C-alpha positions as CSV (number, residue, x, y, z in Angstrom):
1,M,-45.1,-182.9,-114.3
2,V,-43.2,-183.9,-117.5
3,T,-44.6,-184.6,-121.0
4,V,-42.6,-185.6,-124.1
5,S,-44.5,-185.1,-127.3
6,G,-43.9,-184.6,-131.0
7,K,-41.1,-187.2,-131.2
8,A,-39.4,-186.4,-134.5
9,A,-38.6,-188.8,-137.2
10,W,-34.9,-188.4,-136.8
11,G,-32.9,-188.0,-140.0
12,A,-29.3,-188.4,-140.9
13,P,-26.6,-186.5,-139.0
14,G,-26.7,-182.8,-139.9
15,S,-30.4,-182.8,-140.5
16,A,-32.7,-180.0,-139.1
17,N,-34.2,-182.2,-136.4
18,R,-33.9,-180.6,-133.0
19,R,-35.0,-181.1,-129.4
20,L,-36.5,-178.3,-127.3
21,A,-37.3,-178.5,-123.5
22,I,-39.8,-176.0,-122.1
23,V,-39.6,-175.4,-118.4
24,H,-42.4,-173.4,-116.8
25,P,-42.9,-172.8,-113.1
26,S,-46.7,-172.9,-113.1
27,E,-48.5,-173.4,-116.4
28,P,-49.9,-177.0,-117.0
29,P,-48.4,-178.8,-120.0
30,Q,-51.6,-178.8,-122.0
31,N,-51.4,-175.0,-122.1
32,L,-47.9,-175.1,-123.7
33,T,-48.8,-176.3,-127.2
34,R,-49.1,-174.6,-130.6
35,A,-52.9,-174.9,-130.3
36,N,-53.1,-172.5,-127.4
37,G,-53.6,-168.8,-128.0
38,N,-51.1,-167.9,-125.4
39,L,-47.5,-166.7,-125.9
40,V,-45.9,-170.2,-125.8
41,G,-48.3,-171.3,-128.5
42,N,-47.4,-168.2,-130.5
43,T,-43.7,-169.0,-130.2
44,L,-44.2,-172.6,-131.4
45,R,-46.1,-171.4,-134.4
46,R,-43.3,-169.0,-135.2
47,L,-40.8,-171.9,-135.0
48,E,-42.9,-173.7,-137.5
49,K,-42.4,-170.9,-140.0
50,S,-38.6,-171.6,-139.8
51,G,-39.1,-175.3,-140.4
52,F,-39.1,-176.6,-136.9
53,V,-42.4,-178.4,-136.7
54,E,-43.3,-180.6,-133.6
55,G,-43.5,-184.2,-134.6
56,Q,-41.6,-183.7,-137.8
57,T,-38.4,-181.8,-137.3
58,L,-38.8,-180.9,-133.6
59,E,-39.3,-182.9,-130.4
60,I,-40.5,-181.0,-127.4
61,E,-40.3,-182.0,-123.7
62,R,-42.5,-180.0,-121.3
63,Y,-41.5,-179.6,-117.7
64,C,-44.2,-178.0,-115.6
65,A,-43.8,-177.4,-111.9
66,L,-47.4,-176.4,-111.3
67,G,-46.5,-173.7,-108.9
68,S,-44.2,-175.7,-106.6
69,T,-40.7,-174.3,-106.1
70,D,-39.4,-177.7,-104.9
71,M,-40.8,-179.4,-108.0
72,L,-39.2,-176.7,-110.2
73,R,-35.8,-177.6,-108.9
74,T,-36.4,-181.3,-109.6
75,L,-37.7,-180.7,-113.1
76,A,-34.9,-178.3,-113.9
77,A,-32.4,-181.0,-113.1
78,A,-34.3,-183.5,-115.3
79,A,-34.4,-181.0,-118.2
80,V,-30.7,-180.5,-118.0
81,Q,-30.0,-184.2,-117.8
82,S,-32.0,-184.8,-121.0
83,H,-29.4,-182.7,-122.9
84,P,-31.8,-180.9,-125.3
85,D,-30.5,-178.5,-128.0
86,V,-32.2,-175.6,-126.3
87,I,-34.1,-175.1,-123.0
88,L,-36.9,-172.4,-123.1
89,A,-37.1,-171.2,-119.5
90,I,-40.0,-169.1,-118.2
91,S,-39.2,-166.8,-115.2
92,G,-36.0,-165.5,-113.6
93,K,-36.0,-168.2,-110.9
94,T,-36.3,-170.9,-113.6
95,V,-33.4,-169.5,-115.5
96,S,-31.3,-169.2,-112.3
97,E,-32.0,-172.8,-111.3
98,L,-31.0,-174.0,-114.7
99,K,-27.9,-171.9,-114.9
100,R,-26.8,-173.3,-111.5
101,L,-27.0,-176.8,-113.1
102,T,-25.4,-176.3,-116.4
103,D,-23.0,-173.9,-118.2
104,T,-23.2,-175.8,-121.5
105,V,-26.9,-176.5,-122.5
106,P,-28.2,-173.4,-124.2
107,I,-30.9,-171.6,-122.2
108,V,-33.3,-169.0,-123.7
109,G,-35.2,-167.3,-120.9
110,V,-38.2,-165.0,-120.6
111,M,-37.3,-163.4,-117.3
112,S,-36.9,-160.3,-115.2
113,D,-33.6,-158.5,-115.2
114,P,-31.0,-161.3,-115.8
115,V,-28.1,-159.1,-114.7
116,A,-29.7,-158.6,-111.3
117,Y,-30.4,-162.3,-111.1
118,G,-26.7,-162.9,-111.8
119,V,-27.3,-165.2,-114.8
120,V,-25.5,-162.9,-117.2
121,S,-22.9,-160.1,-116.8
122,S,-24.2,-158.0,-119.7
123,L,-27.4,-157.5,-121.6
124,S,-25.6,-156.7,-124.9
125,H,-23.0,-159.5,-124.5
126,P,-24.4,-162.1,-122.1
127,G,-21.6,-164.6,-122.7
128,G,-22.0,-168.2,-121.4
129,N,-25.0,-170.3,-122.2
130,V,-27.9,-167.9,-121.5
131,T,-29.8,-165.4,-123.7
132,G,-33.4,-164.5,-124.0
133,A,-35.6,-161.5,-123.2
134,S,-36.3,-159.4,-120.2
135,V,-39.9,-158.5,-119.3
136,D,-38.7,-156.3,-116.4
137,P,-36.2,-153.6,-117.3
138,G,-35.6,-152.8,-113.6
139,I,-36.6,-150.1,-111.2
140,D,-37.6,-147.5,-113.8
141,I,-40.6,-149.4,-114.9
142,W,-41.8,-149.8,-111.4
143,V,-41.3,-146.1,-110.6
144,K,-43.6,-145.4,-113.6
145,R,-46.2,-147.9,-112.3
146,M,-46.1,-146.5,-108.8
147,A,-46.6,-143.0,-110.3
148,L,-49.7,-144.3,-112.2
149,L,-51.1,-145.7,-109.0
150,K,-50.5,-142.5,-107.2
151,E,-52.3,-140.6,-109.9
152,A,-55.2,-143.0,-109.6
153,V,-55.3,-142.8,-105.8
154,P,-53.8,-139.5,-104.6
155,E,-54.1,-140.5,-101.0
156,L,-52.1,-143.7,-101.6
157,K,-50.0,-144.8,-98.6
158,R,-50.0,-148.6,-98.9
159,V,-49.9,-150.9,-102.0
160,F,-50.7,-154.6,-101.9
161,F,-48.0,-156.3,-104.1
162,V,-49.4,-159.5,-105.6
163,A,-46.3,-161.7,-106.1
164,P,-45.1,-165.2,-105.2
165,D,-43.0,-165.5,-102.0
166,T,-39.9,-166.0,-104.1
167,T,-40.4,-162.7,-106.0
168,W,-40.4,-160.7,-102.8
169,T,-36.8,-161.7,-102.1
170,T,-35.4,-161.2,-105.6
171,S,-34.2,-158.2,-107.5
172,V,-37.8,-157.6,-108.7
173,G,-39.0,-157.3,-105.1
174,R,-36.2,-155.0,-104.2
175,S,-36.9,-152.8,-107.2
176,V,-40.6,-152.6,-106.4
177,R,-39.9,-151.6,-102.8
178,A,-37.4,-149.0,-103.9
179,A,-39.9,-147.6,-106.4
180,A,-42.6,-147.4,-103.7
181,G,-40.1,-145.5,-101.5
182,T,-39.7,-142.8,-104.2
183,I,-43.3,-141.7,-103.6
184,G,-43.5,-142.4,-99.9
185,V,-45.6,-145.5,-100.3
186,E,-45.3,-148.8,-98.3
187,L,-45.4,-152.1,-100.1
188,V,-47.5,-154.6,-98.1
189,G,-48.1,-158.4,-98.4
190,P,-48.5,-161.1,-97.6
191,P,-46.7,-162.8,-100.5
192,V,-48.5,-165.6,-102.3
193,E,-47.2,-168.8,-100.6
194,N,-45.8,-171.8,-102.3
195,P,-47.1,-173.8,-104.2
196,H,-48.9,-170.7,-105.6
197,H,-52.3,-172.3,-106.3
198,E,-55.8,-170.7,-106.3
199,T,-56.2,-171.1,-102.6
200,D,-52.9,-169.4,-101.9
201,Y,-53.9,-166.4,-104.0
202,A,-57.3,-166.2,-102.2
203,K,-55.4,-166.4,-98.8
204,A,-53.1,-163.5,-99.8
205,F,-56.0,-161.3,-100.9
206,F,-58.1,-162.0,-97.7
207,G,-58.8,-158.7,-95.9
208,V,-56.6,-156.7,-98.3
209,A,-58.9,-153.7,-98.2
210,D,-58.1,-153.3,-94.6
211,R,-54.3,-152.9,-95.2
212,A,-54.0,-151.2,-98.6
213,E,-55.5,-148.5,-100.9
214,A,-54.4,-150.1,-104.2
215,V,-53.2,-153.3,-105.7
216,L,-50.1,-153.8,-107.9
217,V,-49.7,-157.1,-109.7
218,S,-46.1,-158.4,-110.4
219,S,-45.0,-159.8,-113.8
220,A,-44.4,-163.2,-112.2
221,A,-45.2,-166.2,-114.5
222,E,-47.3,-167.7,-111.7
223,N,-49.5,-164.7,-111.7
224,R,-50.2,-165.0,-115.4
225,T,-51.3,-168.6,-114.9
226,F,-53.9,-167.5,-112.5
227,G,-54.7,-164.2,-114.2
228,P,-58.5,-164.5,-114.4
229,Q,-58.7,-165.4,-110.7
230,I,-56.4,-162.4,-109.7
231,V,-58.7,-160.1,-111.7
232,K,-61.7,-161.4,-109.8
233,L,-60.0,-161.1,-106.5
234,A,-58.9,-157.6,-107.2
235,E,-62.4,-156.6,-108.2
236,A,-63.9,-158.2,-105.1
237,S,-61.5,-156.1,-103.0
238,R,-62.9,-153.0,-104.7
239,L,-59.4,-151.5,-104.8
240,P,-57.9,-149.9,-107.9
241,A,-55.5,-152.4,-109.4
242,L,-52.6,-152.0,-111.8
243,F,-51.5,-155.0,-113.9
244,P,-48.3,-155.6,-115.9
245,Y,-49.9,-156.8,-119.1
246,R,-52.9,-155.8,-121.3
247,N,-54.2,-159.5,-121.1
248,Y,-55.4,-158.8,-117.5
249,V,-57.4,-155.8,-118.6
250,V,-59.0,-157.8,-121.4
251,E,-60.0,-160.3,-118.8
252,G,-61.7,-157.5,-116.7
253,G,-58.8,-155.8,-114.9
254,L,-58.8,-152.1,-114.2
255,M,-55.6,-150.9,-115.8
256,A,-52.3,-152.0,-117.1
257,H,-48.9,-150.6,-117.8
258,D,-48.1,-153.0,-120.6
259,I,-45.1,-154.2,-122.6
260,D,-45.5,-155.8,-126.0
261,L,-45.3,-159.4,-125.0
262,T,-45.9,-160.7,-128.5
263,D,-42.9,-158.9,-129.7
264,I,-40.8,-160.3,-126.9
265,W,-41.8,-163.9,-127.5
266,N,-41.3,-163.5,-131.3
267,R,-37.7,-162.4,-130.5
268,V,-37.3,-165.4,-128.2
269,A,-38.5,-167.7,-131.0
270,D,-36.0,-166.2,-133.3
271,Q,-33.2,-166.7,-130.8
272,I,-34.2,-170.4,-130.5
273,V,-34.0,-170.8,-134.3
274,G,-30.6,-169.1,-134.3
275,I,-29.3,-171.5,-131.8
276,F,-30.8,-174.5,-133.6
277,K,-28.8,-173.2,-136.7
278,G,-25.5,-172.8,-134.8
279,D,-25.6,-169.4,-133.0
280,K,-24.0,-169.3,-129.6
281,P,-26.4,-168.0,-126.9
282,G,-23.7,-165.9,-125.3
283,D,-23.4,-163.9,-128.6
284,L,-27.1,-163.1,-128.7
285,P,-28.1,-159.9,-126.8
286,I,-30.8,-160.1,-124.2
287,Y,-33.8,-158.4,-125.8
288,Q,-35.5,-155.6,-123.9
289,P,-39.0,-154.2,-124.5
290,K,-39.0,-150.9,-126.5
291,R,-42.7,-150.0,-126.2
292,F,-44.9,-149.5,-123.2
293,R,-48.7,-148.8,-123.2
294,F,-51.1,-147.6,-120.6
295,V,-54.4,-149.4,-120.9
296,I,-57.6,-148.7,-118.9
297,N,-60.9,-150.4,-118.6
298,M,-64.0,-148.2,-118.1
299,A,-66.3,-151.2,-117.4
300,A,-64.0,-152.4,-114.7
301,A,-63.9,-149.0,-113.1
302,K,-67.7,-148.9,-113.0
303,A,-67.8,-152.3,-111.4
304,I,-65.9,-151.0,-108.3
305,D,-67.3,-147.4,-108.4
306,F,-63.9,-146.0,-109.4
307,E,-63.6,-142.9,-111.6
308,F,-60.6,-142.3,-113.7
309,S,-59.2,-138.8,-113.5
310,R,-59.2,-136.7,-116.7
311,N,-55.4,-136.8,-116.5
312,L,-55.3,-140.7,-116.4
313,I,-57.7,-140.9,-119.3
314,A,-55.5,-138.5,-121.3
315,M,-52.5,-140.6,-120.5
316,A,-54.1,-143.8,-121.7
317,D,-52.9,-145.3,-125.0
318,E,-56.0,-147.5,-125.1
319,V,-59.4,-147.3,-123.5
320,L,-61.5,-150.4,-123.3
321,D,-65.3,-149.9,-122.8
């Protein structure tokens, strides 16, 4: 699905008018506007503070694959062929597909480890046409999350990993499996099948309580699109679930090992502004999260008859009632 909106009143050569393409693997285009309270909306509002206002000095093209991997490839090609000033790409697989198609159009990605994905050679000096921010610093964050699940469920042997099929075969999937191995835990599926719609998530969760003792939700963009449904499915399974972002806990999830997403998306907005003004993406370091928070939800625990240990409560940076 493609939408083009906010066509700017183009000025003379050298004016501040710019074109931005947003490529998202799952979120519908109506959720990718400044009016939305999500992170893309926050980014567009931050761009406005630097003078890049949709419909005035900024034209935005929105390319939304609606969960389909095949559609994502088609839309990535269309985005590149439109030759925008910057492509804002959400997810590692989106960045990888775009990078395969162009080494000249600037790409700012919100992604997992871009070095592991092979889209940059260095976080501090990415080179080429890709920069952005990483929401997944690698195996260490998953080791920490596995340790939190083990603390929550001492008898833990199997963890249901909620992730799209493509995530299982990437560096993220390999990192999570390696992290599980450090505490003697098996990672079990099935993966959420393409095109990653509500029925595909329901299918993946079916019978999960018979094959796992806990649930771990990946940081995949597709998961965030269906966040409220995943929270409900996890609650219905009556298994303790650990999420990657606080948003899930606000929506009723049990606990999250959270990074500061607002900070990450603010940095991404600033990188876009820099490129609009002449910065080269390869000179802009990949931003990595600096702060992590452990958030727990007491009401969610009560709903599944789960009791947090005193140690987990003491470890929590935030407790929601």
